[in-house]
NUSE-324349 format. One record per atom (N, C-alpha, C): residue in three letters; x, y, z. Coordinates in steps of 0.1 Angstrom, whole numbers, padded with zeros to 4 digits, always signed. Layout:
N
ALAXYZ/...
//
This chain:
106
UNK+0009-0012+0000/UNK+0000+0000+0000/UNK+0009+0012+0000/UNK+0006+0022-0008/UNK+0013+0034-0009/UNK+0008+0045+0000/UNK-0002+0042+0008/UNK-0006+0052+0017/UNK-0021+0053+0019/UNK-0025+0059+0030/UNK-0039+0061+0033/UNK-0041+0076+0033/UNK-0050+0081+0025/UNK-0052+0095+0023/UNK-0066+0099+0025/UNK-0068+0109+0034/UNK-0082+0115+0036/UNK-0086+0124+0024/UNK-0098+0122+0020/UNK-0104+0131+0010/UNK-0117+0135+0015/UNK-0124+0145+0009/UNK-0137+0149+0014/UNK-0147+0137+0014/UNK-0152+0134+0025/UNK-0162+0123+0026/UNK-0156+0109+0027/UNK-0143+0107+0028/UNK-0139+0094+0029/UNK-0124+0093+0029/UNK-0119+0080+0028/UNK-0105+0077+0029/UNK-0101+0069+0016/UNK-0090+0072+0010/UNK-0085+0065-0002/UNK-0074+0056+0003/UNK-0074+0043+0001/UNK-0063+0034+0004/UNK-0056+0032-0010/UNK-0044+0036-0011/UNK-0036+0035-0024/UNK-0028+0023-0023/UNK-0032+0013-0031/UNK-0024+0000-0031/UNK-0012+0002-0041/UNK-0001-0004-0038/UNK+0010-0005-0048/UNK+0006-0014-0059/UNK+0013-0013-0070/UNK+0009-0019-0083/UNK+0004-0034-0082/UNK+0012-0042-0075/UNK+0008-0056-0074/UNK+0002-0060-0060/UNK+0001-0051-0051/UNK-0003-0054-0038/UNK-0018-0057-0037/UNK-0022-0066-0028/UNK-0036-0069-0025/UNK-0038-0070-0010/UNK-0027-0067-0002/UNK-0028-0068+0013/UNK-0024-0055+0019/UNK-0027-0053+0032/UNK-0023-0041+0039/UNK-0015-0046+0051/UNK-0005-0038+0054/UNK+0003-0041+0066/UNK-0004-0036+0079/UNK+0000-0041+0090/UNK-0007-0038+0103/UNK-0006-0022+0105/UNK+0005-0016+0101/UNK+0007-0002+0103/UNK-0004+0006+0094/UNK-0005+0001+0082/UNK-0015+0007+0073/UNK-0029+0005+0078/UNK-0032-0007+0083/UNK-0046-0009+0089/UNK-0048+0000+0100/UNK-0038+0002+0109/UNK-0039+0011+0121/UNK-0042+0025+0116/UNK-0034+0030+0106/UNK-0036+0043+0101/UNK-0050+0045+0095/UNK-0055+0035+0088/UNK-0068+0036+0082/UNK-0079+0037+0093/UNK-0078+0028+0103/UNK-0088+0028+0114/UNK-0088+0042+0121/UNK-0076+0048+0124/UNK-0075+0061+0130/UNK-0082+0071+0122/UNK-0080+0071+0109/UNK-0086+0081+0100/UNK-0102+0078+0098/UNK-0106+0066+0098/UNK-0120+0063+0097/UNK-0128+0067+0109/UNK-0121+0066+0121/UNK-0128+0070+0133/UNK-0132+0085+0133/UNK-0126+0093+0124/UNK-0130+0107+0124/UNK-0144+0108+0117/UNK-0148+0098+0110/UNK-0161+0098+0103/UNK-0172+0092+0112/UNK-0168+0083+0121/UNK-0177+0076+0130/UNK-0170+0064+0136/UNK-0176+0058+0147/UNK-0170+0047+0153/UNK-0169+0035+0143/UNK-0157+0029+0141/UNK-0155+0019+0131/UNK-0165+0007+0134/UNK-0168+0004+0147/UNK-0176-0007+0150/UNK-0191-0006+0146/UNK-0196+0007+0147/UNK-0210+0008+0145/UNK-0215+0016+0133/UNK-0205+0021+0125/UNK-0208+0029+0113/UNK-0210+0019+0102/UNK-0219+0023+0093/UNK-0221+0015+0080/UNK-0212+0020+0070/UNK-0203+0011+0065/UNK-0193+0016+0056/UNK-0195+0011+0041/UNK-0191+0019+0032/UNK-0191+0015+0018/UNK-0176+0015+0013/UNK-0173+0004+0006/UNK-0159+0003+0000/UNK-0162+0003-0015/UNK-0155+0012-0022/UNK-0157+0013-0036/UNK-0144+0013-0044/UNK-0144+0005-0055/UNK-0132+0005-0064/UNK-0138+0007-0078/UNK-0131+0015-0086/UNK-0134+0016-0100/UNK-0124+0009-0108/UNK-0128-0001-0115/UNK-0118-0010-0122/UNK-0118-0006-0137/UNK-0106-0008-0143/UNK-0105-0006-0158/UNK-0115-0015-0166/UNK-0120-0010-0176/UNK-0130-0017-0184/UNK-0123-0029-0192/UNK-0130-0040-0191/UNK-0127-0051-0200/UNK-0115-0060-0196/UNK-0109-0058-0184/UNK-0098-0066-0180/UNK-0102-0075-0168/UNK-0103-0088-0170/UNK-0107-0097-0159/UNK-0097-0097-0147/UNK-0084-0096-0151/UNK-0074-0095-0140/UNK-0075-0083-0132/UNK-0078-0072-0138/UNK-0080-0059-0131/UNK-0093-0060-0121/UNK-0103-0067-0126/UNK-0115-0069-0118/UNK-0111-0077-0106/UNK-0104-0088-0108/UNK-0100-0097-0097/UNK-0091-0089-0087/UNK-0082-0081-0091/UNK-0074-0073-0082/UNK-0083-0063-0074/UNK-0092-0057-0081/UNK-0102-0048-0074/UNK-0109-0055-0063/UNK-0114-0067-0066/UNK-0121-0075-0056/UNK-0112-0078-0044/UNK-0100-0083-0047/UNK-0090-0086-0036/UNK-0087-0074-0027/UNK-0085-0062-0034/UNK-0082-0050-0026/UNK-0094-0046-0018/UNK-0106-0046-0023/UNK-0118-0042-0016/UNK-0119-0051-0004/UNK-0117-0064-0006/UNK-0118-0074+0005/UNK-0107-0072+0016/UNK-0095-0068+0012/UNK-0085-0065+0022/UNK-0089-0054+0031/UNK-0096-0044+0025/UNK-0101-0033+0034/UNK-0112-0037+0042/UNK-0121-0046+0036/UNK-0133-0051+0044/UNK-0128-0059+0056/UNK-0118-0068+0053/UNK-0113-0076+0064/UNK-0106-0068+0075/UNK-0100-0057+0071/UNK-0094-0048+0081/UNK-0105-0042+0090/UNK-0116-0038+0084/UNK-0127-0033+0092/UNK-0133-0043+0101/UNK-0135-0055+0096/UNK-0140-0066+0105/UNK-0131-0069+0116/UNK-0118-0070+0113/UNK-0108-0073+0124/UNK-0108-0062+0135/UNK-0113-0050+0131/UNK-0114-0039+0141/UNK-0128-0037+0146/UNK-0136-0047+0145/UNK-0149-0047+0152/UNK-0161-0044+0143/UNK-0159-0040+0131/UNK-0171-0037+0123/UNK-0178-0050+0119/UNK-0191-0049+0117/UNK-0199-0061+0114/UNK-0199-0062+0099/UNK-0197-0075+0094/UNK-0197-0077+0080/UNK-0210-0073+0073/UNK-0221-0073+0081/UNK-0234-0069+0075/UNK-0235-0054+0073/UNK-0226-0047+0079/UNK-0227-0032+0078/UNK-0216-0026+0068/UNK-0211-0036+0060/UNK-0201-0031+0050/UNK-0206-0035+0036/UNK-0207-0025+0027/UNK-0211-0027+0014/UNK-0199-0025+0005/UNK-0197-0035-0005/UNK-0186-0034-0014/UNK-0192-0031-0028/UNK-0187-0021-0035/UNK-0191-0018-0048/UNK-0179-0018-0057/UNK-0179-0027-0067/UNK-0168-0027-0077/UNK-0174-0023-0090/UNK-0171-0012-0095/UNK-0177-0007-0107/UNK-0167-0007-0119/UNK-0171-0011-0130/UNK-0162-0011-0142/UNK-0163+0003-0148/UNK-0152+0009-0150/UNK-0151+0022-0157/UNK-0155+0021-0171/UNK-0159+0032-0177/UNK-0161+0032-0192/UNK-0148+0034-0199/UNK-0137+0037-0191/UNK-0124+0040-0197/UNK-0114+0029-0192/UNK-0105+0025-0201/UNK-0095+0015-0198/UNK-0085+0020-0188/UNK-0083+0033-0186/UNK-0073+0038-0178/UNK-0077+0040-0163/UNK-0088+0035-0159/UNK-0092+0036-0145/UNK-0082+0030-0135/UNK-0081+0036-0123/UNK-0070+0031-0114/UNK-0076+0023-0103/UNK-0075+0010-0104/UNK-0081+0001-0094/UNK-0072-0001-0082/UNK-0061+0007-0081/UNK-0052+0006-0070/UNK-0057+0016-0059/UNK-0067+0024-0062/UNK-0073+0033-0052/UNK-0087+0027-0047/UNK-0087+0025-0034/UNK-0099+0019-0028/UNK-0105+0030-0019/UNK-0117+0034-0022/UNK-0124+0045-0014/UNK-0132+0038-0003/UNK-0130+0043+0009/UNK-0138+0038+0021/UNK-0146+0050+0026/UNK-0159+0049+0027/UNK-0167+0061+0032/UNK-0179+0055+0040/UNK-0185+0064+0047/UNK-0198+0061+0053/UNK-0208+0059+0042/UNK-0216+0048+0044/UNK-0226+0045+0034/UNK-0235+0057+0032/UNK-0238+0061+0019/UNK-0247+0073+0016/UNK-0261+0070+0020/
//
């Protein structure tokens, strides 16, 4: 992971090119930042990845990365039932599926 970055309304987890896991330090940083939006354990979260169009490998990486973030939330007390994962295929082939957005469910 290349970092955890706050943006308006959420947190972006930037995965390195081939990475599909997060280190304990990255998980800790993510949880600290998510707590500013609401308690990790009781907030309903949405995890979203926009994947490049037409590449099955890219979709698989998107799924693995979204699940790495989901697992980090569950390990920190969030309920699996309160986490929504959205993987959307971009209309453009240049979409960046290394960025995983975590936010409070709209």
